[in-house]
N, C-alpha and C positions, 0 to 999 in steps of 0.2 A: 444564464448558465455559466458557471465558473469552470475554467480549465485549470487543472492542477498539473504543473509541469515540473519534472525533475530530471536530473542528469546522473548517469551511471558511469563509473570508471575509477581507475586506481589513482590517477594524478589529482591529489586533493586541491592544490592551489590553482592549477589549470581549470579544474572542474568548477571551482568557486568563481573564477573569473568569467567563465562561460555563463554561469547562473546570473551574475551581476549584469553582464552585457545583455543577456536575454531579457532581464527585467527592464533595463533601460530602453531596449528596442521596443518592447511591447508598450511601455508607458509613453514613448514618443509617438506611437501610433494612436494614442488616445484611449488606450485601455487602462482601467483601474487595476493596478498591480500591487500585490503584496509579495515582497521577498522575505521568505522565512528561513532562518538558519539556526544551527545549533549553537549552544553556548560555548563557542570556541573562538580563538582570537583572529582567525584568518579574515572572516567577513568584516568586522569593524576596522581592521587594519587596512584592508583593500579599499573600503569605502571612506576611510579617514573620518569616521564618525563613531561616537560612543552609542552603543545600542542598548535597548532595555527590553524588558519582557512585555511591553505594550507597543503596538505599532506606532511608528513616528514617520512623518512625511519628510523625505530628503530631497524630493524633486516633484514637479507637477505630475500627478497621477501615480506616484511611486511612494509606497510606504515600506518600511523594513521593521522586522521584529526578530528578536532572538528567543528561541524556545528554551527557556530555562526550566529544567525538569523539576527542581525544588519548588519554584514558584507555581508551576502548573499543578504539582501535587497538592500544595496548600489549597489552591482554588477548587480542585476537584474533591478534596476531602470534605469540604463544606457541603457539597452536593451529596456525598455518601452519608453524612450525618443527617441531612434532611430526609433521605430515603429511610434510614433506620428509624427516625422518629415517627415517620408516617406509618410504619408497619409494626413497630413494637411500642407497647405502652410505657415501658421503662427502658429507654435506649441505653445500651452498654457503653458505647464509645463517645458519648457526648462530652466527656472530659478529656478526650485525647485530641490534641491540637495539631493542625497541619504543620505548624512550625517545628514540631518535635520529630516529624517523620523523616526517615532517610529514603533515598531513592534506591530501590532494589535493582539488581541487574535485569535488564529487559523492560523494566517499568517505564524508562524514559521513552522507548519507542511507542508504547501505547499512549503515553501522555502527549507526545508530539502529534501522533495521528489524530487524537481527539481534538487537540487544539486546531489542527488544520481543518478538521470536520466542522468545528464551530465557526472558524473564519469563512469557510465555504458557505455554511448555512446563513451567515449574516447578510448575504446579498450585497456586501460593500465592494466586492472585487470581481473583476472579469477574469483575472488570471492570478493564481498563487504559484510562485516559483519557489520550490522547496530545495534548499541546498543542504542535503543530508550527508551521510558518509559516502554515498555513492556505491556502496558495496552490499554484501549479503544482508546486513542489518537493515538497510533501507528497504530492500525487497521484502524482508520479513515484516517490517512495519506496514508497508502498503498491502501486504497479503493477509494482515490480521483479520479483516472481515470474513474472508473465505475460510481461514483455518478455525477461527472461533465459532463460526456458524456450524461447522461440522461438530465441534464439541457440544454445543448447545443442542443441536438436532439429535445427535446420536445418544447422548447421555439422558436427555429428557425422555426420549422414546424408551430407553432401557428402564428408566425409573417408572414410567407409566405402566409398562408391561410387567414389572416385578411384583412379587407378592406384597412387598411393603407399599408400593404405589397403589395397588388395588385396594389394600386394606384402608389406607388413608382416604381414598376416594369414596369407598363404599360404606365404611363403618360409621354409625351414628354416635359411637362412643369415643373414637379417636380424636375427632375435631374438638369437642369440648375439653378433652384431656390436654391437648396441646395448648389451647387457650389458657387453661388454668396453670399449667406448669411453666410455660414459656412466655406468658403475657403477650401472646401473638393474636392480633385481631384477625382471626381466621374467617375468610370467606373465599368463595371460588374466585371472585374477581381479584382479591388481594394476592391469592396464590399465583394467578396467571399473569397479572398485570406487569410485574417487573420483567418476567421472561419475555412477554410479548414486546415490551419496549426495547429490550436488548435485540430481539429478533428483527424488529423493524429497522433499527440502526444498522445492524449487520447486513440486512438485505439491501438497504440503500447504499452501503459501502461496496457491496459486491456489484451492484448495478453500475455504480460510478466507475469501478475498476475495469469493467468489461466494455466501457464506452470510450473510444479514443477522443471523443469531444469533451470528455470529463477528466480523464487521467491519461497522461502520455509521458514516456521517458525517451531520452536521447542518450546515445553512447558517446563518451568522450575518451579519445585515445591519442597516443602519439604513434609514429611509425615503428617504434621499438617492438621487435617480435614478441617479447615477453608481455608488454602492455597489450598488444593486439590479442594474444592468446587469452589474457585475463579478461579483456573486454568481451571477447566472444563467449567466454564462460558466463559472464554476467548477463549477456544477451539471452542465452538459453535459459538461465535461471529466472530471468524476468518473465519469459514466456510461461514457465512453470507456475509462477505466481498469478499469471493472467494479465500482465501489464502490456499494453501496446507500446512497442519500441518503434519510433517514427523514422529514425535515421542515425547516421554516424557523424560526429564532429571531430575531424582530424586536426589536431593542433600541430602545425608545422610551418616553418619559414619557406618550405619548398612546396610546389604544387604538382610535382611529377611522381608522387607515390601512387602505386597501383594496389589498392586493397580490395578491389571489387570481388575477387574470388573469396576472400575471407568473410565479406559482409553482404554478398548477394542475398536478397534483392533490395537491400536498403540503399538509399542514396547516401553518398559520402560528401560532406561539406568541409572543405579545407579552410581553416581560419589561422591567422598568424599568431605566433607566440609573442604577443605584444607585452611590453613592459607594463608594470602596474600603473594604473592611472590613465593609460592611453586607451580609452574605451572605443573610440570611433572606428578604428580599423577592425576591431572585433565585431562591433555592431553591424558594420557594413557587410561582413562575410557570413552572418548567421542566416539560416534558412527560414522559410515560412513554416513555423512549427505546426500550426493547426492543419495546414494542407498536407504536409508529409505524414502526420500521424493518421490521417484519414486514409491515405494510400498504402499504409503498411500492412503486412500480413497479419491476419487475426491469430491470436495465440491459440484459440480453440474453435473448431467448427464442428457442429453436430448435424449429420445428414440422416434424418429420420427415415427417409424413403429407402436409402441403401443400408440402413442400420450400421452406420459408421460414425466414429469420432476421430477427428484429425487434430493432433496436437503438433504445433510448430515448435521444434526443439533444436534450434541451431546451436552450434558449439559443442554438441554431444554426438557420440557415435552409438551404435546399437548396444555395444558392450557396457556403456555407461547408463543405459536406460533399463529399468525394471518395472514390470507390470504385474500387479497382483489383484485378485478379486476375492473379497470376503462378503458373502451375502449380497446386499444391494450396492455395496461400495466398490468402485474401481479406483485403484490407487496407482499413480505413476511416480516413480522415483527417478530423478535425473540429477546427478551431482549431489549437492547437499540440500535439495529441495524435494519435498514430497507433496503431491497434490491428490486430494480426493475429488474425483469428478462427480459433479451433481448431474445426473442423467434425467432426461424428460421421462414422464410416466410410461411411454411406449417402449423405452429401453431399460428402465429401472428394474433390477432384479434378473434380467436376462443374462445368461452366461456368455462370456467372451468366446467366440468361435475361432478367432484368428487375430494376429497382430504382426505388423511388419514396419520396418524403419526404412523410409524411402525419401530421398531428397530433403533431408532434415525434418521430415514429418513422421510422427508415430501414428500409424493408421490402425485403429482398433475396430474389429468387426464383431457384431453380435448376432 
């Protein structure tokens, strides 16, 4: 089982140093580690190595890869063409080549997440250390399975219940017409299979995100008040996405800073602001990532017996949290993150009877 480990915080270079040191530490412990970074200069400069879009070994048990969005798009485009050829007799996009495509805004996140998913599924690594932006875009990337599953679930159900959906499903005339006009190999299996494949991938992603043994994040900050405030905001946003935050890594040359009030109940690990290339002092100061992640507060707890949902939302106060309910969906907005809570059958569709914000928890009663 692979652990996907990432770091959240504003300080880009400091955060990347922590990611490198963590990868080295875990590799020294005998774990098979992949350090995955974006196509930016910091990682290769700090490693003093030219990186490529394929994993390369730079030390025993340690491989590094740069997630180049254009290359990932080319590789994934070939898969799209195969799917189109499978379901259409005359594929439309067969003469569109991946090398021609540009990466649209936001597409790089989806491509990076899919690449990490594939490396995870390969079984070659015990730990994948992801050095992303460390900010909201990283959280949105990791939260894609949760948000996309809502779109698939909601719109699929709306289509099935619509007059058009019922007509297509029930009419003996519509299916042959579609086959004739659109060259679509219409069968029930063909119609359902792609959606089911997507659903399965999204459910796997959601299950991994909810398991601290599979995905965990750590906060990186300095003692500067603005950085502390920004990191607390990212902490709360991470909980909204559903990521377990295991602890705080405080980058400072002094050990007398007291940030317990800002980050309770997370442990705070002080590491030196070491010069580039001096990894050992950083490595020696890093925590046991897996152990701290298991001991961290859960982003969401569902108490069926008491008909309550508890969301841990540190970094926000009650004025910044908004709760709405439309039909079976309960939506929580905090900061710039919105979460649609998937409820168990015993609570699904039941109206919210009360909500309170207490000790950084939003407690919703049904």
